Backbone as XML, in Angstrom:
<?xml version="1.0"?>
<chain id="A" units="angstrom">
  <residue number="1" name="MET">
    <atom name="N" x="8.194" y="77.087" z="187.012"/>
    <atom name="CA" x="6.860" y="77.679" z="186.992"/>
    <atom name="C" x="6.775" y="78.724" z="188.109"/>
  </residue>
  <residue number="2" name="THR">
    <atom name="N" x="6.340" y="79.909" z="187.768"/>
    <atom name="CA" x="6.220" y="80.961" z="188.774"/>
    <atom name="C" x="4.800" y="81.023" z="189.296"/>
  </residue>
  <residue number="3" name="ALA">
    <atom name="N" x="4.680" y="81.395" z="190.564"/>
    <atom name="CA" x="3.358" y="81.522" z="191.173"/>
    <atom name="C" x="2.670" y="82.775" z="190.645"/>
  </residue>
  <residue number="4" name="ASN">
    <atom name="N" x="1.350" y="82.704" z="190.548"/>
    <atom name="CA" x="0.582" y="83.877" z="190.135"/>
    <atom name="C" x="0.642" y="84.934" z="191.229"/>
  </residue>
  <residue number="5" name="ALA">
    <atom name="N" x="0.707" y="86.179" z="190.813"/>
    <atom name="CA" x="0.717" y="87.290" z="191.764"/>
    <atom name="C" x="-0.646" y="87.405" z="192.445"/>
  </residue>
  <residue number="6" name="ILE">
    <atom name="N" x="-0.627" y="87.800" z="193.695"/>
    <atom name="CA" x="-1.857" y="88.066" z="194.438"/>
    <atom name="C" x="-1.842" y="89.536" z="194.830"/>
  </residue>
  <residue number="7" name="LYS">
    <atom name="N" x="-2.913" y="90.242" z="194.486"/>
    <atom name="CA" x="-3.017" y="91.666" z="194.804"/>
    <atom name="C" x="-4.229" y="91.905" z="195.693"/>
  </residue>
  <residue number="8" name="LEU">
    <atom name="N" x="-4.119" y="92.900" z="196.550"/>
    <atom name="CA" x="-5.222" y="93.273" z="197.425"/>
    <atom name="C" x="-5.937" y="94.487" z="196.871"/>
  </residue>
  <residue number="9" name="PRO">
    <atom name="N" x="-7.271" y="94.496" z="196.916"/>
    <atom name="CA" x="-8.007" y="95.693" z="196.502"/>
    <atom name="C" x="-7.571" y="96.878" z="197.376"/>
  </residue>
  <residue number="10" name="GLY">
    <atom name="N" x="-7.598" y="98.052" z="196.783"/>
    <atom name="CA" x="-7.232" y="99.257" z="197.515"/>
    <atom name="C" x="-7.681" y="100.482" z="196.746"/>
  </residue>
  <residue number="11" name="PRO">
    <atom name="N" x="-7.209" y="101.656" z="197.132"/>
    <atom name="CA" x="-7.645" y="102.895" z="196.469"/>
    <atom name="C" x="-7.373" y="102.910" z="194.963"/>
  </residue>
  <residue number="12" name="ASP">
    <atom name="N" x="-6.293" y="102.260" z="194.532"/>
    <atom name="CA" x="-5.967" y="102.236" z="193.102"/>
    <atom name="C" x="-6.769" y="101.185" z="192.341"/>
  </residue>
  <residue number="13" name="HIS">
    <atom name="N" x="-7.342" y="100.208" z="193.039"/>
    <atom name="CA" x="-8.146" y="99.146" z="192.407"/>
    <atom name="C" x="-9.184" y="98.670" z="193.428"/>
  </residue>
  <residue number="14" name="PRO">
    <atom name="N" x="-10.233" y="99.491" z="193.661"/>
    <atom name="CA" x="-11.238" y="99.119" z="194.665"/>
    <atom name="C" x="-12.150" y="97.989" z="194.193"/>
  </residue>
  <residue number="15" name="ILE">
    <atom name="N" x="-12.540" y="97.153" z="195.141"/>
    <atom name="CA" x="-13.533" y="96.100" z="194.889"/>
    <atom name="C" x="-14.502" y="96.108" z="196.061"/>
  </residue>
  <residue number="16" name="THR">
    <atom name="N" x="-15.800" y="96.155" z="195.741"/>
    <atom name="CA" x="-16.826" y="96.042" z="196.784"/>
    <atom name="C" x="-17.803" y="94.946" z="196.389"/>
  </residue>
  <residue number="17" name="VAL">
    <atom name="N" x="-18.358" y="94.281" z="197.388"/>
    <atom name="CA" x="-19.374" y="93.253" z="197.180"/>
    <atom name="C" x="-20.531" y="93.591" z="198.105"/>
  </residue>
  <residue number="18" name="GLU">
    <atom name="N" x="-21.730" y="93.759" z="197.507"/>
    <atom name="CA" x="-22.918" y="94.126" z="198.278"/>
    <atom name="C" x="-24.097" y="93.263" z="197.868"/>
  </residue>
  <residue number="19" name="SER">
    <atom name="N" x="-25.029" y="93.052" z="198.795"/>
    <atom name="CA" x="-26.269" y="92.349" z="198.461"/>
    <atom name="C" x="-27.071" y="93.197" z="197.489"/>
  </residue>
  <residue number="20" name="ASN">
    <atom name="N" x="-27.674" y="92.553" z="196.503"/>
    <atom name="CA" x="-28.526" y="93.239" z="195.541"/>
    <atom name="C" x="-29.979" y="93.035" z="195.984"/>
  </residue>
  <residue number="21" name="PRO">
    <atom name="N" x="-30.712" y="94.133" z="196.247"/>
    <atom name="CA" x="-32.097" y="93.984" z="196.706"/>
    <atom name="C" x="-33.064" y="93.534" z="195.604"/>
  </residue>
  <residue number="22" name="ALA">
    <atom name="N" x="-32.634" y="93.578" z="194.352"/>
    <atom name="CA" x="-33.502" y="93.214" z="193.226"/>
    <atom name="C" x="-33.502" y="91.702" z="192.990"/>
  </residue>
  <residue number="23" name="ARG">
    <atom name="N" x="-34.525" y="91.242" z="192.293"/>
    <atom name="CA" x="-34.560" y="89.867" z="191.799"/>
    <atom name="C" x="-33.751" y="89.865" z="190.502"/>
  </residue>
  <residue number="24" name="VAL">
    <atom name="N" x="-32.834" y="88.920" z="190.349"/>
    <atom name="CA" x="-32.009" y="88.819" z="189.148"/>
    <atom name="C" x="-32.390" y="87.533" z="188.423"/>
  </residue>
  <residue number="25" name="VAL">
    <atom name="N" x="-32.723" y="87.664" z="187.125"/>
    <atom name="CA" x="-33.154" y="86.532" z="186.314"/>
    <atom name="C" x="-32.298" y="86.472" z="185.051"/>
  </residue>
  <residue number="26" name="VAL">
    <atom name="N" x="-31.838" y="85.263" z="184.714"/>
    <atom name="CA" x="-31.059" y="85.041" z="183.494"/>
    <atom name="C" x="-31.800" y="84.014" z="182.654"/>
  </residue>
  <residue number="27" name="THR">
    <atom name="N" x="-32.028" y="84.330" z="181.372"/>
    <atom name="CA" x="-32.679" y="83.374" z="180.469"/>
    <atom name="C" x="-31.847" y="83.165" z="179.212"/>
  </residue>
  <residue number="28" name="VAL">
    <atom name="N" x="-31.959" y="81.950" z="178.674"/>
    <atom name="CA" x="-31.319" y="81.576" z="177.416"/>
    <atom name="C" x="-32.299" y="80.693" z="176.670"/>
  </residue>
  <residue number="29" name="ALA">
    <atom name="N" x="-32.556" y="81.011" z="175.411"/>
    <atom name="CA" x="-33.446" y="80.214" z="174.557"/>
    <atom name="C" x="-34.794" y="79.946" z="175.235"/>
  </residue>
  <residue number="30" name="GLY">
    <atom name="N" x="-35.324" y="80.957" z="175.919"/>
    <atom name="CA" x="-36.623" y="80.835" z="176.548"/>
    <atom name="C" x="-36.643" y="80.083" z="177.868"/>
  </residue>
  <residue number="31" name="ARG">
    <atom name="N" x="-35.496" y="79.624" z="178.327"/>
    <atom name="CA" x="-35.413" y="78.881" z="179.592"/>
    <atom name="C" x="-34.790" y="79.752" z="180.674"/>
  </residue>
  <residue number="32" name="ILE">
    <atom name="N" x="-35.319" y="79.661" z="181.872"/>
    <atom name="CA" x="-34.713" y="80.372" z="182.999"/>
    <atom name="C" x="-33.520" y="79.560" z="183.474"/>
  </residue>
  <residue number="33" name="VAL">
    <atom name="N" x="-32.353" y="80.170" z="183.392"/>
    <atom name="CA" x="-31.116" y="79.520" z="183.817"/>
    <atom name="C" x="-30.822" y="79.866" z="185.275"/>
  </residue>
  <residue number="34" name="ALA">
    <atom name="N" x="-31.168" y="81.082" z="185.670"/>
    <atom name="CA" x="-30.936" y="81.514" z="187.050"/>
    <atom name="C" x="-32.046" y="82.467" z="187.462"/>
  </residue>
  <residue number="35" name="ASP">
    <atom name="N" x="-32.429" y="82.375" z="188.728"/>
    <atom name="CA" x="-33.482" y="83.242" z="189.267"/>
    <atom name="C" x="-33.217" y="83.364" z="190.762"/>
  </residue>
  <residue number="36" name="THR">
    <atom name="N" x="-32.894" y="84.571" z="191.214"/>
    <atom name="CA" x="-32.543" y="84.741" z="192.620"/>
    <atom name="C" x="-32.958" y="86.092" z="193.169"/>
  </residue>
  <residue number="37" name="ARG">
    <atom name="N" x="-33.154" y="86.123" z="194.455"/>
    <atom name="CA" x="-33.322" y="87.368" z="195.208"/>
    <atom name="C" x="-32.130" y="87.555" z="196.138"/>
  </residue>
  <residue number="38" name="GLU">
    <atom name="N" x="-31.072" y="86.771" z="195.915"/>
    <atom name="CA" x="-29.901" y="86.796" z="196.786"/>
    <atom name="C" x="-28.613" y="87.078" z="196.015"/>
  </residue>
  <residue number="39" name="ALA">
    <atom name="N" x="-28.701" y="87.802" z="194.908"/>
    <atom name="CA" x="-27.505" y="88.116" z="194.119"/>
    <atom name="C" x="-26.594" y="89.069" z="194.888"/>
  </residue>
  <residue number="40" name="LEU">
    <atom name="N" x="-25.333" y="88.971" z="194.576"/>
    <atom name="CA" x="-24.336" y="89.908" z="195.089"/>
    <atom name="C" x="-23.845" y="90.753" z="193.928"/>
  </residue>
  <residue number="41" name="THR">
    <atom name="N" x="-23.730" y="92.048" z="194.136"/>
    <atom name="CA" x="-23.205" y="92.943" z="193.110"/>
    <atom name="C" x="-21.746" y="93.231" z="193.436"/>
  </residue>
  <residue number="42" name="LEU">
    <atom name="N" x="-20.858" y="92.848" z="192.523"/>
    <atom name="CA" x="-19.441" y="93.115" z="192.691"/>
    <atom name="C" x="-19.077" y="94.289" z="191.790"/>
  </residue>
  <residue number="43" name="ARG">
    <atom name="N" x="-18.500" y="95.299" z="192.399"/>
    <atom name="CA" x="-18.001" y="96.461" z="191.650"/>
    <atom name="C" x="-16.486" y="96.468" z="191.786"/>
  </residue>
  <residue number="44" name="GLU">
    <atom name="N" x="-15.816" y="96.500" z="190.631"/>
    <atom name="CA" x="-14.359" y="96.436" z="190.617"/>
    <atom name="C" x="-13.797" y="97.540" z="189.747"/>
  </residue>
  <residue number="45" name="ALA">
    <atom name="N" x="-13.015" y="98.419" z="190.384"/>
    <atom name="CA" x="-12.362" y="99.520" z="189.683"/>
    <atom name="C" x="-13.371" y="100.209" z="188.764"/>
  </residue>
  <residue number="46" name="SER">
    <atom name="N" x="-13.015" y="100.388" z="187.489"/>
    <atom name="CA" x="-13.911" y="101.076" z="186.558"/>
    <atom name="C" x="-14.721" y="100.116" z="185.686"/>
  </residue>
  <residue number="47" name="TYR">
    <atom name="N" x="-14.677" y="98.817" z="185.992"/>
    <atom name="CA" x="-15.431" y="97.826" z="185.218"/>
    <atom name="C" x="-16.928" y="97.919" z="185.528"/>
  </residue>
  <residue number="48" name="PRO">
    <atom name="N" x="-17.772" y="97.466" z="184.597"/>
    <atom name="CA" x="-19.215" y="97.423" z="184.903"/>
    <atom name="C" x="-19.492" y="96.491" z="186.085"/>
  </residue>
  <residue number="49" name="ALA">
    <atom name="N" x="-20.521" y="96.804" z="186.859"/>
    <atom name="CA" x="-20.915" y="95.952" z="187.984"/>
    <atom name="C" x="-21.301" y="94.561" z="187.467"/>
  </residue>
  <residue number="50" name="VAL">
    <atom name="N" x="-21.006" y="93.540" z="188.266"/>
    <atom name="CA" x="-21.299" y="92.150" z="187.910"/>
    <atom name="C" x="-22.195" y="91.545" z="188.982"/>
  </residue>
  <residue number="51" name="GLN">
    <atom name="N" x="-23.229" y="90.820" z="188.531"/>
    <atom name="CA" x="-24.139" y="90.131" z="189.437"/>
    <atom name="C" x="-23.628" y="88.703" z="189.643"/>
  </residue>
  <residue number="52" name="TYR">
    <atom name="N" x="-23.347" y="88.354" z="190.877"/>
    <atom name="CA" x="-22.952" y="86.992" z="191.232"/>
    <atom name="C" x="-24.161" y="86.312" z="191.863"/>
  </residue>
  <residue number="53" name="ILE">
    <atom name="N" x="-24.579" y="85.210" z="191.266"/>
    <atom name="CA" x="-25.801" y="84.507" z="191.655"/>
    <atom name="C" x="-25.445" y="83.235" z="192.407"/>
  </residue>
  <residue number="54" name="PRO">
    <atom name="N" x="-26.097" y="82.999" z="193.557"/>
    <atom name="CA" x="-25.797" y="81.777" z="194.304"/>
    <atom name="C" x="-26.011" y="80.534" z="193.434"/>
  </residue>
  <residue number="55" name="ARG">
    <atom name="N" x="-25.079" y="79.617" z="193.533"/>
    <atom name="CA" x="-25.150" y="78.367" z="192.753"/>
    <atom name="C" x="-26.491" y="77.664" z="192.974"/>
  </residue>
  <residue number="56" name="LYS">
    <atom name="N" x="-27.037" y="77.745" z="194.189"/>
    <atom name="CA" x="-28.306" y="77.070" z="194.493"/>
    <atom name="C" x="-29.472" y="77.641" z="193.686"/>
  </residue>
  <residue number="57" name="ASP">
    <atom name="N" x="-29.323" y="78.850" z="193.141"/>
    <atom name="CA" x="-30.386" y="79.483" z="192.363"/>
    <atom name="C" x="-30.140" y="79.419" z="190.855"/>
  </residue>
  <residue number="58" name="VAL">
    <atom name="N" x="-29.187" y="78.580" z="190.452"/>
    <atom name="CA" x="-28.863" y="78.380" z="189.042"/>
    <atom name="C" x="-29.226" y="76.942" z="188.672"/>
  </residue>
  <residue number="59" name="ASP">
    <atom name="N" x="-29.869" y="76.762" z="187.517"/>
    <atom name="CA" x="-30.182" y="75.418" z="187.032"/>
    <atom name="C" x="-28.904" y="74.837" z="186.433"/>
  </residue>
  <residue number="60" name="MET">
    <atom name="N" x="-28.111" y="74.171" z="187.278"/>
    <atom name="CA" x="-26.808" y="73.657" z="186.854"/>
    <atom name="C" x="-26.938" y="72.593" z="185.765"/>
  </residue>
  <residue number="61" name="SER">
    <atom name="N" x="-28.130" y="71.982" z="185.629"/>
    <atom name="CA" x="-28.315" y="70.971" z="184.580"/>
    <atom name="C" x="-28.263" y="71.605" z="183.184"/>
  </residue>
  <residue number="62" name="LEU">
    <atom name="N" x="-28.428" y="72.919" z="183.103"/>
    <atom name="CA" x="-28.373" y="73.620" z="181.809"/>
    <atom name="C" x="-26.963" y="74.092" z="181.465"/>
  </residue>
  <residue number="63" name="LEU">
    <atom name="N" x="-26.021" y="73.901" z="182.385"/>
    <atom name="CA" x="-24.644" y="74.353" z="182.167"/>
    <atom name="C" x="-23.728" y="73.177" z="181.887"/>
  </residue>
  <residue number="64" name="GLN">
    <atom name="N" x="-22.643" y="73.466" z="181.175"/>
    <atom name="CA" x="-21.649" y="72.437" z="180.872"/>
    <atom name="C" x="-20.268" y="73.008" z="181.194"/>
  </residue>
  <residue number="65" name="ARG">
    <atom name="N" x="-19.571" y="72.357" z="182.105"/>
    <atom name="CA" x="-18.237" y="72.811" z="182.512"/>
    <atom name="C" x="-17.301" y="72.748" z="181.318"/>
  </residue>
  <residue number="66" name="THR">
    <atom name="N" x="-16.420" y="73.735" z="181.195"/>
    <atom name="CA" x="-15.439" y="73.732" z="180.105"/>
    <atom name="C" x="-14.030" y="73.672" z="180.688"/>
  </residue>
  <residue number="67" name="ASP">
    <atom name="N" x="-13.046" y="73.525" z="179.823"/>
    <atom name="CA" x="-11.649" y="73.496" z="180.258"/>
    <atom name="C" x="-11.056" y="74.900" z="180.337"/>
  </residue>
  <residue number="68" name="HIS">
    <atom name="N" x="-11.822" y="75.910" z="179.936"/>
    <atom name="CA" x="-11.327" y="77.289" z="179.940"/>
    <atom name="C" x="-11.047" y="77.737" z="181.380"/>
  </residue>
  <residue number="69" name="ARG">
    <atom name="N" x="-9.917" y="78.384" z="181.590"/>
    <atom name="CA" x="-9.533" y="78.886" z="182.905"/>
    <atom name="C" x="-8.873" y="80.250" z="182.736"/>
  </residue>
  <residue number="70" name="THR">
    <atom name="N" x="-9.077" y="81.119" z="183.714"/>
    <atom name="CA" x="-8.357" y="82.382" z="183.749"/>
    <atom name="C" x="-7.918" y="82.623" z="185.190"/>
  </residue>
  <residue number="71" name="TYR">
    <atom name="N" x="-7.143" y="83.673" z="185.378"/>
    <atom name="CA" x="-6.668" y="84.023" z="186.711"/>
    <atom name="C" x="-6.780" y="85.527" z="186.899"/>
  </residue>
  <residue number="72" name="CYS">
    <atom name="N" x="-7.310" y="85.928" z="188.032"/>
    <atom name="CA" x="-7.391" y="87.335" z="188.402"/>
    <atom name="C" x="-6.539" y="87.525" z="189.656"/>
  </residue>
  <residue number="73" name="PRO">
    <atom name="N" x="-5.590" y="88.439" z="189.628"/>
    <atom name="CA" x="-4.744" y="88.623" z="190.811"/>
    <atom name="C" x="-5.508" y="89.146" z="192.030"/>
  </residue>
  <residue number="74" name="TYR">
    <atom name="N" x="-6.739" y="89.644" z="191.830"/>
    <atom name="CA" x="-7.551" y="90.151" z="192.935"/>
    <atom name="C" x="-8.568" y="89.134" z="193.446"/>
  </residue>
  <residue number="75" name="LYS">
    <atom name="N" x="-8.954" y="88.178" z="192.586"/>
    <atom name="CA" x="-10.010" y="87.242" z="192.970"/>
    <atom name="C" x="-9.569" y="85.782" z="192.964"/>
  </residue>
  <residue number="76" name="GLY">
    <atom name="N" x="-8.583" y="85.412" z="192.147"/>
    <atom name="CA" x="-8.080" y="84.042" z="192.134"/>
    <atom name="C" x="-8.328" y="83.323" z="190.820"/>
  </residue>
  <residue number="77" name="ASP">
    <atom name="N" x="-8.296" y="81.977" z="190.891"/>
    <atom name="CA" x="-8.512" y="81.140" z="189.709"/>
    <atom name="C" x="-9.991" y="81.117" z="189.356"/>
  </residue>
  <residue number="78" name="CYS">
    <atom name="N" x="-10.257" y="81.201" z="188.057"/>
    <atom name="CA" x="-11.631" y="81.289" z="187.572"/>
    <atom name="C" x="-11.932" y="80.116" z="186.637"/>
  </residue>
  <residue number="79" name="ALA">
    <atom name="N" x="-13.054" y="79.448" z="186.887"/>
    <atom name="CA" x="-13.519" y="78.332" z="186.052"/>
    <atom name="C" x="-14.741" y="78.795" z="185.256"/>
  </residue>
  <residue number="80" name="TYR">
    <atom name="N" x="-15.022" y="78.113" z="184.137"/>
    <atom name="CA" x="-16.081" y="78.543" z="183.226"/>
    <atom name="C" x="-17.040" y="77.411" z="182.875"/>
  </residue>
  <residue number="81" name="TYR">
    <atom name="N" x="-18.256" y="77.833" z="182.505"/>
    <atom name="CA" x="-19.299" y="76.936" z="182.005"/>
    <atom name="C" x="-19.871" y="77.526" z="180.727"/>
  </residue>
  <residue number="82" name="SER">
    <atom name="N" x="-20.302" y="76.651" z="179.843"/>
    <atom name="CA" x="-21.067" y="77.061" z="178.666"/>
    <atom name="C" x="-22.534" y="76.716" z="178.907"/>
  </residue>
  <residue number="83" name="ILE">
    <atom name="N" x="-23.403" y="77.345" z="178.117"/>
    <atom name="CA" x="-24.836" y="77.046" z="178.178"/>
    <atom name="C" x="-25.214" y="76.488" z="176.811"/>
  </residue>
  <residue number="84" name="PRO">
    <atom name="N" x="-25.225" y="75.154" z="176.645"/>
    <atom name="CA" x="-25.478" y="74.544" z="175.341"/>
    <atom name="C" x="-26.748" y="75.053" z="174.646"/>
  </residue>
  <residue number="85" name="LEU">
    <atom name="N" x="-27.813" y="75.378" z="175.398"/>
    <atom name="CA" x="-29.044" y="75.903" z="174.792"/>
    <atom name="C" x="-28.796" y="77.142" z="173.935"/>
  </residue>
  <residue number="86" name="GLY">
    <atom name="N" x="-27.793" y="77.918" z="174.302"/>
    <atom name="CA" x="-27.510" y="79.171" z="173.608"/>
    <atom name="C" x="-26.586" y="79.034" z="172.405"/>
  </residue>
  <residue number="87" name="GLY">
    <atom name="N" x="-26.122" y="77.819" z="172.140"/>
    <atom name="CA" x="-25.237" y="77.590" z="171.003"/>
    <atom name="C" x="-23.875" y="78.246" z="171.203"/>
  </residue>
  <residue number="88" name="GLU">
    <atom name="N" x="-23.202" y="78.519" z="170.084"/>
    <atom name="CA" x="-21.851" y="79.085" z="170.118"/>
    <atom name="C" x="-21.773" y="80.383" z="170.908"/>
  </residue>
  <residue number="89" name="ARG">
    <atom name="N" x="-22.802" y="81.193" z="170.829"/>
    <atom name="CA" x="-22.819" y="82.491" z="171.515"/>
    <atom name="C" x="-22.667" y="82.327" z="173.022"/>
  </residue>
  <residue number="90" name="SER">
    <atom name="N" x="-23.118" y="81.202" z="173.551"/>
    <atom name="CA" x="-23.107" y="80.985" z="174.991"/>
    <atom name="C" x="-21.941" y="80.121" z="175.476"/>
  </residue>
  <residue number="91" name="ALA">
    <atom name="N" x="-20.910" y="79.997" z="174.631"/>
    <atom name="CA" x="-19.708" y="79.281" z="175.054"/>
    <atom name="C" x="-19.000" y="80.098" z="176.135"/>
  </residue>
  <residue number="92" name="ASN">
    <atom name="N" x="-18.597" y="79.438" z="177.193"/>
    <atom name="CA" x="-17.908" y="80.099" z="178.311"/>
    <atom name="C" x="-18.662" y="81.343" z="178.788"/>
  </residue>
  <residue number="93" name="ALA">
    <atom name="N" x="-19.980" y="81.238" z="178.847"/>
    <atom name="CA" x="-20.836" y="82.374" z="179.207"/>
    <atom name="C" x="-20.916" y="82.607" z="180.710"/>
  </residue>
  <residue number="94" name="VAL">
    <atom name="N" x="-20.464" y="81.643" z="181.488"/>
    <atom name="CA" x="-20.626" y="81.678" z="182.943"/>
    <atom name="C" x="-19.262" y="81.485" z="183.582"/>
  </residue>
  <residue number="95" name="TRP">
    <atom name="N" x="-18.993" y="82.260" z="184.623"/>
    <atom name="CA" x="-17.736" y="82.056" z="185.328"/>
    <atom name="C" x="-17.960" y="82.005" z="186.827"/>
  </residue>
  <residue number="96" name="THR">
    <atom name="N" x="-16.976" y="81.395" z="187.515"/>
    <atom name="CA" x="-17.065" y="81.252" z="188.961"/>
    <atom name="C" x="-15.673" y="81.181" z="189.568"/>
  </residue>
  <residue number="97" name="TYR">
    <atom name="N" x="-15.548" y="81.754" z="190.739"/>
    <atom name="CA" x="-14.329" y="81.642" z="191.537"/>
    <atom name="C" x="-14.644" y="80.663" z="192.659"/>
  </residue>
  <residue number="98" name="GLU">
    <atom name="N" x="-14.200" y="79.410" z="192.499"/>
    <atom name="CA" x="-14.565" y="78.370" z="193.449"/>
    <atom name="C" x="-13.811" y="78.491" z="194.775"/>
  </residue>
  <residue number="99" name="GLU">
    <atom name="N" x="-12.627" y="79.071" z="194.741"/>
    <atom name="CA" x="-11.837" y="79.326" z="195.946"/>
    <atom name="C" x="-11.330" y="80.767" z="195.873"/>
  </residue>
  <residue number="100" name="PRO">
    <atom name="N" x="-12.232" y="81.747" z="195.970"/>
    <atom name="CA" x="-11.806" y="83.142" z="195.818"/>
    <atom name="C" x="-10.898" y="83.576" z="196.968"/>
  </residue>
  <residue number="101" name="PHE">
    <atom name="N" x="-10.098" y="84.590" z="196.692"/>
    <atom name="CA" x="-9.243" y="85.143" z="197.735"/>
    <atom name="C" x="-10.099" y="85.732" z="198.849"/>
  </residue>
  <residue number="102" name="ALA">
    <atom name="N" x="-9.521" y="85.862" z="200.030"/>
    <atom name="CA" x="-10.236" y="86.318" z="201.220"/>
    <atom name="C" x="-10.924" y="87.667" z="201.028"/>
  </residue>
  <residue number="103" name="SER">
    <atom name="N" x="-10.328" y="88.548" z="200.232"/>
    <atom name="CA" x="-10.901" y="89.895" z="200.054"/>
    <atom name="C" x="-12.245" y="89.879" z="199.332"/>
  </residue>
  <residue number="104" name="VAL">
    <atom name="N" x="-12.552" y="88.787" z="198.629"/>
    <atom name="CA" x="-13.841" y="88.653" z="197.929"/>
    <atom name="C" x="-14.491" y="87.304" z="198.263"/>
  </residue>
  <residue number="105" name="ALA">
    <atom name="N" x="-14.270" y="86.832" z="199.477"/>
    <atom name="CA" x="-14.752" y="85.508" z="199.897"/>
    <atom name="C" x="-16.255" y="85.336" z="199.707"/>
  </residue>
  <residue number="106" name="GLU">
    <atom name="N" x="-17.004" y="86.441" z="199.735"/>
    <atom name="CA" x="-18.472" y="86.355" z="199.608"/>
    <atom name="C" x="-18.923" y="85.729" z="198.291"/>
  </residue>
  <residue number="107" name="ILE">
    <atom name="N" x="-18.096" y="85.814" z="197.234"/>
    <atom name="CA" x="-18.537" y="85.291" z="195.929"/>
    <atom name="C" x="-18.334" y="83.785" z="195.780"/>
  </residue>
  <residue number="108" name="LYS">
    <atom name="N" x="-17.790" y="83.147" z="196.805"/>
    <atom name="CA" x="-17.664" y="81.676" z="196.759"/>
    <atom name="C" x="-19.066" y="81.084" z="196.605"/>
  </residue>
  <residue number="109" name="ASP">
    <atom name="N" x="-19.177" y="80.024" z="195.812"/>
    <atom name="CA" x="-20.453" y="79.339" z="195.545"/>
    <atom name="C" x="-21.441" y="80.231" z="194.795"/>
  </residue>
  <residue number="110" name="HIS">
    <atom name="N" x="-20.929" y="81.179" z="194.032"/>
    <atom name="CA" x="-21.739" y="82.056" z="193.180"/>
    <atom name="C" x="-21.236" y="81.966" z="191.740"/>
  </residue>
  <residue number="111" name="LEU">
    <atom name="N" x="-22.131" y="82.245" z="190.806"/>
    <atom name="CA" x="-21.807" y="82.243" z="189.375"/>
    <atom name="C" x="-22.158" y="83.601" z="188.779"/>
  </residue>
  <residue number="112" name="ALA">
    <atom name="N" x="-21.398" y="83.995" z="187.772"/>
    <atom name="CA" x="-21.673" y="85.242" z="187.059"/>
    <atom name="C" x="-21.837" y="84.923" z="185.576"/>
  </residue>
  <residue number="113" name="PHE">
    <atom name="N" x="-22.621" y="85.760" z="184.888"/>
    <atom name="CA" x="-22.960" y="85.533" z="183.478"/>
    <atom name="C" x="-22.536" y="86.733" z="182.635"/>
  </residue>
  <residue number="114" name="TYR">
    <atom name="N" x="-21.938" y="86.475" z="181.475"/>
    <atom name="CA" x="-21.667" y="87.557" z="180.524"/>
    <atom name="C" x="-23.001" y="87.984" z="179.920"/>
  </residue>
  <residue number="115" name="PRO">
    <atom name="N" x="-23.401" y="89.241" z="180.081"/>
    <atom name="CA" x="-24.707" y="89.692" z="179.562"/>
    <atom name="C" x="-24.863" y="89.510" z="178.050"/>
  </residue>
  <residue number="116" name="ASP">
    <atom name="N" x="-23.770" y="89.601" z="177.284"/>
    <atom name="CA" x="-23.870" y="89.465" z="175.830"/>
    <atom name="C" x="-23.876" y="88.008" z="175.363"/>
  </residue>
  <residue number="117" name="ARG">
    <atom name="N" x="-23.800" y="87.059" z="176.290"/>
    <atom name="CA" x="-23.800" y="85.635" z="175.919"/>
    <atom name="C" x="-25.061" y="84.911" z="176.383"/>
  </residue>
  <residue number="118" name="VAL">
    <atom name="N" x="-25.995" y="85.674" z="176.960"/>
    <atom name="CA" x="-27.301" y="85.134" z="177.346"/>
    <atom name="C" x="-28.358" y="85.994" z="176.669"/>
  </residue>
  <residue number="119" name="ASP">
    <atom name="N" x="-29.613" y="85.539" z="176.680"/>
    <atom name="CA" x="-30.682" y="86.334" z="176.053"/>
    <atom name="C" x="-31.098" y="87.487" z="176.933"/>
  </residue>
  <residue number="120" name="VAL">
    <atom name="N" x="-31.258" y="87.217" z="178.225"/>
    <atom name="CA" x="-31.692" y="88.266" z="179.151"/>
    <atom name="C" x="-30.974" y="88.082" z="180.478"/>
  </residue>
  <residue number="121" name="LEU">
    <atom name="N" x="-30.429" y="89.159" z="180.994"/>
    <atom name="CA" x="-29.918" y="89.192" z="182.362"/>
    <atom name="C" x="-30.518" y="90.477" z="182.922"/>
  </residue>
  <residue number="122" name="GLU">
    <atom name="N" x="-31.551" y="90.309" z="183.738"/>
    <atom name="CA" x="-32.251" y="91.515" z="184.198"/>
    <atom name="C" x="-32.397" y="91.542" z="185.706"/>
  </residue>
  <residue number="123" name="GLU">
    <atom name="N" x="-32.435" y="92.765" z="186.196"/>
    <atom name="CA" x="-32.719" y="93.020" z="187.603"/>
    <atom name="C" x="-34.131" y="93.544" z="187.687"/>
  </residue>
  <residue number="124" name="ARG">
    <atom name="N" x="-34.956" y="92.880" z="188.479"/>
    <atom name="CA" x="-36.353" y="93.287" z="188.642"/>
    <atom name="C" x="-36.526" y="93.816" z="190.063"/>
  </residue>
  <residue number="125" name="LEU">
    <atom name="N" x="-36.847" y="95.065" z="190.169"/>
    <atom name="CA" x="-37.086" y="95.656" z="191.486"/>
    <atom name="C" x="-38.434" y="95.226" z="192.017"/>
  </residue>
  <residue number="126" name="ALA">
    <atom name="N" x="-38.493" y="94.956" z="193.297"/>
    <atom name="CA" x="-39.754" y="94.557" z="193.911"/>
    <atom name="C" x="-40.750" y="95.706" z="193.793"/>
  </residue>
  <residue number="127" name="GLY">
    <atom name="N" x="-41.980" y="95.377" z="193.495"/>
    <atom name="CA" x="-42.932" y="96.452" z="193.291"/>
    <atom name="C" x="-44.180" y="96.350" z="194.023"/>
  </residue>
</chain>
């Protein structure tokens, strides 16, 4: 068995993590699954920005851990959750890096949601 490669972000594959000043809310089937004012926005290379929400601001009782796993050479091992309220569409809708690499350590204890697997993932600016 070979070890997974570990890569560092750099000019060819930049990654930044910043506090998001907006309130981020995720809903599925009319239920609020996550609601936070402490989201982190991760920008990686040319991928769309991703909102990482602190676990403490997610209703974990609405999530179900799955056996699905992936690996990112920049962030580490990734675990997944489904949202049963959302049915098949919400299978593996949530991911988390429980032991992220040092370069993205800020996302530890945070969860991210696939926007197309939830009903609403919105950023609300304070007004």
